[in-house]
DRENKE-889443 format. One record per residue: residue in one letter; z, x, y of N, C-alpha, C in turn. Coordinates in steps of 0.001 Angstrom, whole numbers, padded with zeros to 6 digits, always signed. Example, Ala and Ser with C-alpha at 12.3 -4.5 7.8 and 13.67 -1.06 7.14 Angstrom:
a+007800+013190-005690+007800+012300-004500+007800+013200-003300
s+007080+012850-002250+007140+013670-001060+007870+012900+000030
//
This chain:
m-012112-009844-019665-010873-010473-019185-010958-010695-017669
i-010533-011855-017219-010532-012166-015784-009292-011549-015155
d-009483-010730-014104-008319-010105-013485-007769-010987-012367
r-006633-010564-011813-005900-011361-010825-006750-011649-009586
e-007472-010630-009116-008276-010809-007921-009367-011857-008138
e-009946-011852-009318-010988-012825-009619-010426-014246-009632
v-009204-014401-010157-008554-015716-010164-008337-016203-008736
i-007822-015298-007874-007587-015665-006472-008901-016051-005793
l-009948-015288-006054-011257-015591-005466-011760-016953-005930
d-011560-017273-007198-011998-018576-007715-011243-019708-007026
i-009938-019523-006822-009146-020558-006141-009616-020707-004705
f-009835-019571-004035-010315-019620-002651-011641-020374-002574
a-012533-020101-003539-013854-020737-003521-013730-022259-003632
k-012782-022732-004436-012594-024175-004589-012013-024815-003329
r-011222-024056-002571-010557-024607-001391-011422-024526-000132
a-012413-023634-000127-013208-023417+001090-014014-024662+001426
s-013845-025156+002646-014564-026370+003032-015448-026160+004262
t-015079-025260+005152-015901-025036+006341-016851-023865+006105
k-017806-023740+006981-018787-022658+006851-018108-021300+006905
e-017142-021143+007814-016487-019845+007948-015737-019470+006674
a-014962-020412+006139-014206-020121+004922-015146-019813+003756
q-016241-020561+003660-017196-020335+002572-017842-018952+002698
l-018174-018559+003932-018745-017233+004145-017743-016140+003788
q-016492-016330+004190-015471-015329+003909-015250-015162+002409
v-015193-016291+001690-015004-016230+000242-016199-015575-000432
e-017399-015991-000029-018603-015437-000656-018721-013946-000391
l-018364-013516+000823-018402-012093+001147-017429-011320+000248
a-016229-011840+000101-015238-011172-000742-015704-011118-002193
r-016331-012188-002663-016799-012223-004055-017932-011222-004270
m-018841-011124-003305-019951-010184-003438-019444-008744-003425
e-018503-008451-002548-017960-007092-002477-017144-006769-003730
y-016547-007796-004315-015814-007616-005576-016792-007327-006724
a-017921-008022-006737-018863-007922-007862-019734-006668-007795
l-020012-006168-006597-020983-005078-006437-020679-003869-007324
p-019466-003329-007317-019224-002143-008157-019135-002465-009653
r-019139-003728-010029-019019-004121-011434-020369-004460-012062
m-021449-004302-011314-022762-004697-011823-023232-003828-012981
a-022804-002572-013013-023229-001693-014101-022773-002242-015450
k-021546-002770-015516-021037-003350-016761-021802-004618-017135
m-022231-005385-016087-022902-006651-016351-024241-006451-017064
w-024930-005347-016734-026270-005156-017304-026342-004012-018324
g-025187-003456-018664-025194-002338-019608-025775-002694-020962
h-025672-003976-021377-026158-004373-022699-027671-004197-022821
l-028408-004279-021699-029862-004114-021769-030229-002694-022155
d-029441-001721-021646-029699-000338-022040-029411-000141-023523
r-028325-000797-024012-027979-000647-025424-029043-001274-026327
e-029630-002405-025840-030642-003089-026649-031967-002365-026620
g-032321-001781-025449-033636-001175-025329-033650+000322-025475
g-032482+000962-025463-032400+002425-025505-032527+002941-026911
g-031554+003289-027556-031588+003623-028995-032286+004924-029302
g-032962+004939-030459-033406+006230-030984-034863+006500-030862
g-035618+005795-030000-037028+006081-029858-037258+007507-029428
s-038417+008109-029847-038674+009510-029533-039771+009685-028510
g-040267+008568-027939-041404+008697-027033-041109+009531-025816
g-039897+009472-025311-039542+010299-024161-040192+009870-022879
g-040783+008643-022833-041434+008196-021606-040434+007782-020563
g-040984+007253-019446-040129+006832-018327-039162+005759-018740
g-039551+004859-019686-038669+003781-020090-037402+004303-020744
a-037521+005412-021482-036350+005957-022151-035370+006531-021143
a-035902+007176-020117-035029+007784-019112-034484+006749-018155
r-035176+005629-018075-034802+004625-017085-034814+003262-017774
g-033676+002860-018335-033606+001656-019138-033717+000396-018317
m-033898-000727-019044-034027-002029-018381-032783-002373-017579
g-031618-002023-018150-030368-002329-017465-030276-001619-016124
e-030675-000342-016109-030603+000427-014867-031544-000161-013822
q-032750-000569-014247-033682-001169-013301-033113-002461-012713
q-032520-003297-013586-031978-004568-013119-030780-004350-012194
i-029955-003354-012498-028806-003037-011641-029270-002704-010230
e-030308-001859-010127-030790-001463-008804-031302-002666-008026
i-032019-003566-008714-032520-004773-008041-031363-005630-007559
d-030379-005847-008446-029240-006704-008094-028412-006099-006973
r-028224-004786-007031-027450-004140-005968-028141-004263-004621
r-029466-004096-004639-030206-004215-003386-030104-005635-002832
l-030244-006619-003708-030117-008018-003281-028697-008307-002787
a-027707-007755-003491-026312-007984-003104-026027-007376-001741
r-026484-006146-001506-026247-005500-000214-026936-006259+000917
t-028123-006773+000632-028831-007574+001643-028046-008844+001968
r-027538-009480+000919-026746-010702+001106-025452-010404+001859
i-024786-009315+001519-023553-008929+002206-023814-008670+003674
s-024901-007958+003966-025243-007663+005361-025496-008945+006146
r-026211-009900+005524-026508-011161+006205-025222-011966+006446
m-024331-011985+005441-023078-012734+005604-022206-012124+006695
k-022171-010810+006783-021377-010160+007825-021900-010514+009216
k-023216-010612+009347-023795-011005+010632-023427-012452+010974
e-023505-013319+009970-023139-014721+010198-021670-014850+010566
l-020810-014087+009884-019389-014127+010197-019112-013589+011597
a-019857-012547+011982-019683-011995+013331-019998-013054+014381
e-021002-013880+014111-021359-014947+015050-020268-016016+015085
v-019734-016361+013916-018647-017337+013860-017431-016822+014615
r-017115-015535+014450-015970-014941+015133-016179-014911+016641
k-017438-014706+017037-017738-014727+018464-017469-016117+019046
q-017855-017139+018292-017594-018513+018731-016096-018792+018787
r-015352-018265+017805-013901-018445+017804-013279-017753+019011
a-013766-016553+019326-013239-015823+020478-013495-016592+021771
t-014661-017243+021844-014975-018041+023038-014010-019211+023167
r-013737-019895+022048-012785-021007+022079-011392-020519+022446
r-011038-019328+021944-009713-018794+022246-009589-018481+023742
k-010649-017937+024329-010614-017636+025762-010452-018912+026582
e-011075-019978+026125-010917-021256+026819-009474-021729+026745
r-008838-021531+025578-007427-021896+025442-006566-021054+026365
e-006876-019748+026435-006064-018860+027260-006167-019205+028736
k-007337-019706+029158-007496-020102+030557-006544-021230+030928
q-006186-022034+029939-005287-023152+030197-003831-022718+030297
a-003561-021447+029987-002209-020886+030105-001187-021638+029262
v-001621-022236+028167-000706-022942+027284-000229-021958+026216
p+001090-021797+026018+001576-020878+025000+001139-021303+023600
h+001148-020326+022698+000557-020528+021378+001494-019995+020305
a+001753-020803+019287+002549-020386+018134+001718-020536+016872
a+001811-019561+015984+001109-019620+014701+002115-019876+013593
i+001782-020803+012708+002633-021117+011556+002185-020236+010400
v+003065-019352+009936+002720-018432+008860+003711-018611+007717
g+003358-018050+006577+004256-018120+005439+003511-018009+004129
y+004264-017880+003061+003697-017765+001725+002956-019059+001384
t+001944-018926+000570+001174-020105+000203+002066-021187-000406
n+001819-022425-000033+002540-023589-000547+003967-023721-000005
a+004234-023090+001156+005581-023189+001742+005768-024470+002545
g+004650-025161+002859+004744-026408+003617+004270-026288+005053
k+003393-025328+005317+002934-025088+006694+002104-026249+007224
s+001164-026733+006438+000318-027837+006900+001122-029114+007085
t+002083-029332+006190+002960-030501+006329+003744-030419+007635
l+004191-029213+007981+004939-029027+009231+004046-029305+010432
l+002810-028804+010417+001897-029068+011532+001656-030561+011669
n+001451-031238+010566+001246-032687+010609+002457-033405+011179
r+003644-032951+010797+004870-033586+011271+005039-033382+012774
m+004797-032167+013262+005051-031855+014666+003945-032374+015583
a+002718-032403+015072+001588-032758+015931+001025-034139+015644
g+001536-034797+014604+000948-036079+014242-000494-035900+013825
a-000791-034729+013238-002169-034403+012867-002473-034922+011469
d-003721-034708+011047-004130-035146+009713-004707-033974+008933
v-004033-032817+009052-004479-031621+008346-004264-031803+006852
y-005225-031347+006052-005114-031492+004600-003888-030741+004099
e-003091-031390+003288-001912-030764+002702-001829-031155+001238
a-001394-030212+000428-001273-030491-001005-000317-029497-001623
d+000271-029889-002753+001191-029024-003470+000371-028124-004384
q-000335-027164-003762-001195-026272-004525-001398-024986-003736
l-001846-023949-004442-002054-022664-003790-003256-022717-002842
f-003097-022091-001691-004192-021917-000736-004857-023236-000358
a-004046-024246-000088-004616-025530+000331-005305-025391+001682
t-004862-024423+002488-005461-024205+003819-006138-022843+003843
l-007422-022815+004158-008134-021555+004334-008615-021377+005765
d-008692-022439+006510-009181-022374+007885-008045-022683+008854
p-007945-021932+009953-006895-022240+010925-007181-023546+011646
t-006165-024360+011779-006276-025617+012512-005290-025574+013661
t-005762-025818+014874-004903-025757+016051-004744-027146+016655
r-003511-027508+016957-003202-028771+017605-002272-028516+018797
r-002422-029307+019824-001538-029208+020978-000413-030235+020836
i+000811-029781+021104+001947-030692+021108+002690-030553+022430
d+003500-031529+022747+004400-031450+023894+005815-031387+023361
l+006532-030328+023720+007918-030186+023310+008774-031213+024042
p+009996-031471+023592+010812-032540+024186+010948-032453+025704
g+011002-031239+026251+011118-031097+027691+009800-031200+028430
g+008701-031435+027702+007402-031568+028354+006551-030318+028299
q+007112-029190+027883+006362-027949+027815+005276-028055+026734
p+003995-027849+027084+002938-027911+026066+002961-026665+025190
l+002522-026820+023955+002473-025706+023013+001317-025938+022056
l+000543-024885+021810-000504-024936+020800+000066-024426+019484
l-000148-025187+018413+000329-024816+017084-000871-024587+016170
t-000892-023448+015491-001988-023153+014573-001468-022957+013160
d-002036-023699+012221-001755-023522+010803-002641-022385+010295
t-002131-021527+009430-002922-020400+008937-002952-020404+007411
v-003846-019591+006865-003960-019464+005415-002653-018932+004847
g-002263-019427+003675-001037-018964+003043-001170-017537+002542
f-000092-016774+002671-000100-015399+002203+000259-015375+000717
v-000021-014254+000077+000273-014117-001350+000643-012666-001626
r+001487-012474-002622+001945-011132-002956+000770-010256-003379
n+000753-009008-002883-000298-008042-003222-001684-008633-002982
l-001862-009236-001825-003166-009806-001485-004216-008699-001516
p-005283-008857-002300-006310-007814-002383-006828-007446-000997
h-007020-006142-000786-007369-005656+000545-008629-006320+001088
r-009633-006504+000205-010883-007082+000701-010684-008524+001169
l-009656-009213+000630-009378-010567+001100-008706-010531+002465
v-007834-009540+002670-007242-009373+004006-008350-009135+005014
e-009298-008271+004650-010412-007965+005548-011289-009195+005773
a-011617-009905+004685-012515-011047+004796-011910-012162+005632
f-010583-012319+005569-009940-013419+006273-009289-012989+007585
k-009687-011813+008077-009052-011300+009287-009257-012235+010470
s-010444-012814+010592-010695-013707+011732-009827-014953+011647
t-009480-015359+010417-008589-016495+010236-007148-016100+010532
l-006751-014943+010009-005371-014510+010135-005051-013940+011516
e-006079-013561+012289-005792-012968+013592-005156-013969+014552
e-005197-015256+014219-004469-016226+015024-002985-015873+015057
a-002490-015317+013952-001087-014910+013903-000842-013693+014790
v-001820-012790+014846-001671-011580+015650-001644-011913+017138
l-002459-012872+017545-002638-013161+018963-001694-014232+019489
a-000943-014869+018620-000022-015926+019055+001121-015336+019881
d+001726-016174+020728+002884-015736+021511+004103-015540+020620
f+004237-016392+019618+005304-016215+018645+004913-016896+017347
l+005690-016637+016304+005385-017155+014976+006458-018123+014508
l+006041-019103+013729+006957-019928+012954+006770-019501+011498
h+007731-018749+010983+007631-018247+009613+008310-019249+008690
v+007500-019990+007944+007997-021073+007094+008289-020545+005700
l+009503-020830+005221+009927-020429+003880+010289-021667+003065
d+009934-021659+001801+010319-022740+000892+011710-022426+000367
a+012714-023069+000956+014101-022779+000587+014401-023150-000863
s+013606-024030-001454+013878-024489-002824+013279-023565-003871
d+012496-022564-003448+011846-021671-004400+012743-020471-004694
p+013012-020175-005961+013867-019030-006304+013320-017701-005774
g+012013-017631-005536+011407-016378-005065+011299-016281-003563
v+012085-017075-002837+011923-017169-001389+012069-015815-000694
e+012995-014978-001137+013199-013698-000463+012006-012769-000678
a+011464-012773-001894+010281-011952-002174+009085-012460-001378
f+008960-013776-001256+007852-014353-000500+007974-014006+000983
h+009199-014000+001495+009427-013593+002882+008963-012149+003084
a+009331-011277+002162+008947-009871+002262+007426-009707+002211
t+006772-010506+001353+005313-010442+001250+004650-010809+002566
t+005099-011903+003164+004503-012345+004423+004705-011307+005513
v+005906-010744+005595+006182-009712+006596+005269-008503+006373
k+005056-008146+005104+004189-007003+004787+002752-007260+005237
v+002227-008452+004920+000849-008770+005313+000730-008824+006845
l+001731-009386+007507+001714-009410+008970+001656-007991+009520
g+002386-007082+008870+002341-005687+009297+000952-005101+009134
e+000274-005432+008034-001085-004945+007810-002048-005475+008865
l-001752-006656+009379-002615-007270+010395-002281-006801+011797
g-001171-006090+011969-000764-005641+013288+000145-006606+014013
a+000749-007546+013263+001627-008547+013892+003097-008299+013571
e+003404-007133+013035+004786-006827+012689+005643-006749+013953
g+006825-007334+013911+007725-007270+015056+007494-008350+016090
k+006519-009215+015874+006265-010302+016832+007436-011291+016818
a+007748-011848+017983+008836-012827+018088+008622-013937+017068
t+009682-014268+016332+009548-015188+015198+010719-016152+015114
v+010398-017409+014813+011402-018397+014450+011298-018569+012934
t+012379-018243+012223+012379-018415+010774+012745-019864+010448
v+011941-020488+009593+012100-021901+009274+012346-022056+007777
l+013521-022550+007423+013824-022849+006019+013412-024290+005741
n+012278-024441+005095+011747-025762+004792+012236-026218+003414
k+012182-027512+003186+012545-028137+001906+014021-027932+001554
v+014883-027820+002597+016306-027632+002302+016898-028864+001619
d+016248-030008+001768+016749-031215+001106+016607-031132-000412
r+015825-030175-000888+015668-029987-002334+016690-029003-002906
v+017428-028325-002017+018407-027337-002476+019727-028059-002734
e+020053-028270-003989+021257-029016-004350+022482-028120-004502
d+022257-026843-004744+023359-025909-004947+023826-025363-003595
g+025061-025688-003206+025595-025236-001931+025685-023725-001828
e+025936-023038-002954+026014-021584-002930+024660-020965-002619
v+023614-021562-003167+022251-021073-002892+021949-021209-001404
l+022267-022367-000833+022021-022587+000584+022849-021627+001433
g+024072-021367+001004+024919-020427+001720+024332-019029+001725
r+023786-018611+000588+023159-017283+000512+021934-017202+001414
l+021173-018285+001471+019999-018299+002339+020405-018189+003807
r+021473-018890+004172+021950-018813+005555+022425-017407+005895
e+023019-016756+004919+023477-015384+005136+022300-014424+005219
r+021301-014662+004383+020120-013781+004353+019240-013991+005574
f+019153-015237+006072+018298-015540+007231+019136-016185+008334
p+019999-015397+008969+020862-015972+010017+020038-016500+011182
g+020440-017666+011675+019718-018261+012801+018490-019050+012399
a+018162-019096+011107+016988-019855+010662+017204-021344+010919
v+016123-022036+011232+016178-023486+011454+015934-024177+010120
e+016841-025052+009741+016736-025747+008454+016062-027101+008643
i+014990-027328+007905+014227-028564+008079+013732-029113+006750
s+013220-030312+006811+012369-030869+005756+011146-031425+006472
a+010033-030693+006384+008819-031142+007064+008368-032491+006527
k+008671-032750+005266+008238-033997+004641+008969-035195+005236
s+010298-035076+005352+011092-036212+005834+011294-036203+007349
g+011103-035038+007970+011331-034938+009411+012705-034411+009774
m+013543-034166+008806+014880-033657+009063+014801-032282+009741
g+015551-032121+010841+015644-030831+011511+014493-030512+012457
i+013510-031398+012586+012356-031108+013435+012772-030977+014908
e+013714-031803+015347+014183-031687+016732+014816-030319+016971
d+015563-029809+016002+016155-028479+016136+015061-027418+016246
l+013999-027599+015473+012894-026643+015513+012185-026692+016865
e+012004-027891+017397+011366-028016+018712+012200-027329+019789
r+013527-027474+019705+014389-026792+020676+014290-025273+020524
a+014178-024813+019276+014019-023376+019052+012712-022872+019672
c+011660-023682+019594+010382-023315+020211+010532-023237+021731
e+011257-024184+022310+011479-024161+023755+012231-022906+024171
e+013210-022504+023368+013974-021307+023695+013093-020062+023652
m+012079-020063+022796+011158-018926+022730+010321-018802+023997
l+010232-019908+024750+009370-019925+025931+010138-019796+027242
v+011451-019600+027139+012280-019574+028348+011783-018544+029353
d+011462-017332+028887+011073-016289+029827+009629-016418+030296
r+008948-017429+029795+007556-017648+030207+007427-018659+031334
v+008519-019349+031687+008405-020414+032677+009434-020237+033780
r+009160-020829+034918+010065-020792+036063+009885-022051+036901
r+010908-022392+037646+010847-023590+038489+010296-023220+039856
r+009277-023955+040307+008644-023672+041588+008299-024971+042308
r+008157-024870+043643+007755-026013+044469+006406-025698+045095
f+005527-026691+045075+004191-026538+045639+003933-027678+046627
r+003280-027343+047745+002818-028348+048701+001300-028378+048606
l+000781-029467+048063-000648-029583+047808-001265-030637+048713
p-002438-030388+049269-003160-031442+050002-003476-032603+049055
q-003335-033817+049545-003634-034962+048682-005090-034967+048228
s-005919-034284+048973-007340-034227+048600-007590-033306+047399
r-006563-032492+047046-006739-031550+045935-006153-032112+044647
g-006754-033186+044201-006318-033782+042944-006485-032844+041757
d-007426-031901+041857-007645-030955+040768-006430-030068+040549
l-005752-029686+041664-004571-028837+041539-003393-029629+040969
l-003266-030860+041398-002199-031712+040873-002401-031941+039373
n-003653-032071+038983-003964-032273+037561-003566-031056+036737
i-003753-029854+037302-003344-028630+036607-001856-028671+036290
l-001051-029095+037262+000391-029150+037048+000761-030196+035998
h+000083-031322+036018+000398-032371+035050-000021-031985+033630
v-001125-031270+033530-001661-030938+032212-001042-029661+031641
e-000845-028645+032493-000476-027322+032003+000941-026905+032363
a+001720-027791+032991+003091-027472+033366+003955-028703+033128
k+005207-028607+033554+006127-029731+033458+006515-030168+034870
v+006001-031305+035319+006302-031820+036654+007680-032463+036631
l+008552-032006+037561+009920-032526+037645+010045-033615+038703
t+009527-033345+039889+009553-034334+040969+008226-034282+041715
m+007887-035407+042343+006663-035464+043126+006877-036438+044279
e+006680-035956+045507+006864-036779+046702+005646-036653+047611
f+005341-037742+048307+004223-037737+049246+004773-037594+050661
e+004296-036597+051382+004693-036355+052769+003429-036220+053608
e+003171-037273+054410+001955-037328+055239+000721-037097+054363
n-000008-036029+054593-001237-035798+053821-001033-034847+052641
d+000243-034547+052329+000531-033594+051269+001270-034261+050107
v+001222-033573+048964+002039-033939+047812+002945-032754+047531
v+004261-032990+047579+005226-031921+047304+005689-032080+045858
v+005438-031042+045081+005695-031118+043650+006644-029991+043233
e+007695-030336+042513+008515-029339+041845+008161-029382+040363
a+007933-028199+039794+007479-028143+038408+007959-026867+037742
v+008065-026923+036426+008317-025731+035624+006961-025200+035195
v+006652-023964+035609+005305-023430+035411+005361-022047+034765
s+004244-021647+034199+004107-020294+033671+003706-019363+034806
p+003901-018050+034641+003464-017104+035672+001978-017243+036008
m+001153-017569+035009-000277-017700+035260-000568-018879+036191
i+000096-020014+035937-000117-021181+036797+000415-020899+038195
e+001553-020235+038265+002103-019876+039579+001110-019015+040360
g+000471-018087+039669-000513-017236+040335-001723-018017+040819
r-002153-018989+040031-003324-019789+040424-003035-020665+041646
l-001760-021054+041803-001394-021945+042910-000537-021235+043954
k-000607-019901+043999+000284-019139+044878+000106-019482+046358
d-001081-019911+046752-001319-020245+048161-000604-021525+048581
f-000062-022266+047628+000576-023549+047939+002080-023534+047638
l+002620-022314+047370+004039-022191+047053+004913-022450+048269
e+006059-023080+048030+007088-023251+049061+008407-022769+048498
e+009307-022344+049380+010634-021924+048942+011433-023128+048451
l+012100-022944+047320+013022-023973+046854+014322-023877+047642
e+015031-024991+047749+016345-024956+048368+017264-024114+047503
d+018291-023520+048143+019195-022620+047427+019771-023247+046172
s+020068-024545+046220+020687-025205+045079+019743-025310+043893
n+018441-025205+044173+017461-025343+043099+016792-024025+042725
r+017053-022988+043546+016265-021767+043388+016530-021089+042044
h+017784-021103+041607+018137-020408+040371+018401-021426+039274
t+017617-021344+038252+017768-022255+037110+018070-021423+035876
n+019150-021754+035184+019534-020905+034061+018678-021178+032822
d+018821-020290+031855+017991-020377+030650+018210-021663+029902
a+019414-022171+029869+019681-023401+029130+018915-024558+029712
d+018861-024617+031069+018108-025694+031705+016630-025596+031362
l+016102-024385+031436+014690-024221+031120+014403-024562+029667
a+015341-024231+028798+015146-024560+027378+015068-026076+027194
r+015861-026827+027973+015802-028292+027847+014468-028815+028347
w+013875-028120+029339+012577-028567+029824+011470-028195+028840
//
């Protein structure tokens, strides 16, 4: 009989398209199969064992046992090689992540139960072409896209593998490099399928897996997706009561996306501040940093300088601290609502 874990592994194998996902699936399958090899070859002992009286080495050591040892040795060798390959892939991912961090652009990870509409949401917000389908585990590899929020604040959005109830531990381990995007993100967009009767259980599952990954308690925007499919007003009312403050959207039609973007901006309020910089006109590289990694509000040319007011992160402020100027009193204090609009 095929058990639940084997079914999940088979689905993962069909969805894996990149080298990393294929390695992760194959590693999980090998670790799943290793302790089951004795059953696979037990029939050889039954066929060759029996009632012979010779008492030689063959009787004490059946064909099945010999084949098991060979297969186990080959399996362990394969597992060791795959782990090394995955370690190299993870090293490359860490290098790319460090490059992203140097840009000081905030990062949000889209998480949720499988088939909740995460890839559709990324496509809607980023104008991306991430594969999306009405099926389990359509996404196995994290895809990151940069977007600009309505106020100009840049944000990196990462789609992640869908979670599932009672996810086998070895799959959590195998996909840790994929799921760690959720751990390292500045905040999460937890997408729920509002039209699914099991939405509350799916929410609990995702929270549980996040806890196993070490991301429990991370700042989160709860997103009720597919609300246009909820025809029963009482059901929608219960969802609003169960998830107060959740943003209601339809990633497919675009309904509520502006509300979600504003919610993302509010998550970044304490990460940005308004500052004025006086830059030499010869330092186009510094001006480019502000245009690419911050929100430029005003820019004036004074003799050989460029005076720029911008909403910046603490990291950008630190990089340009030698060019800081005092803001006028009327501009020095900017409230959270203003920053949220930016």
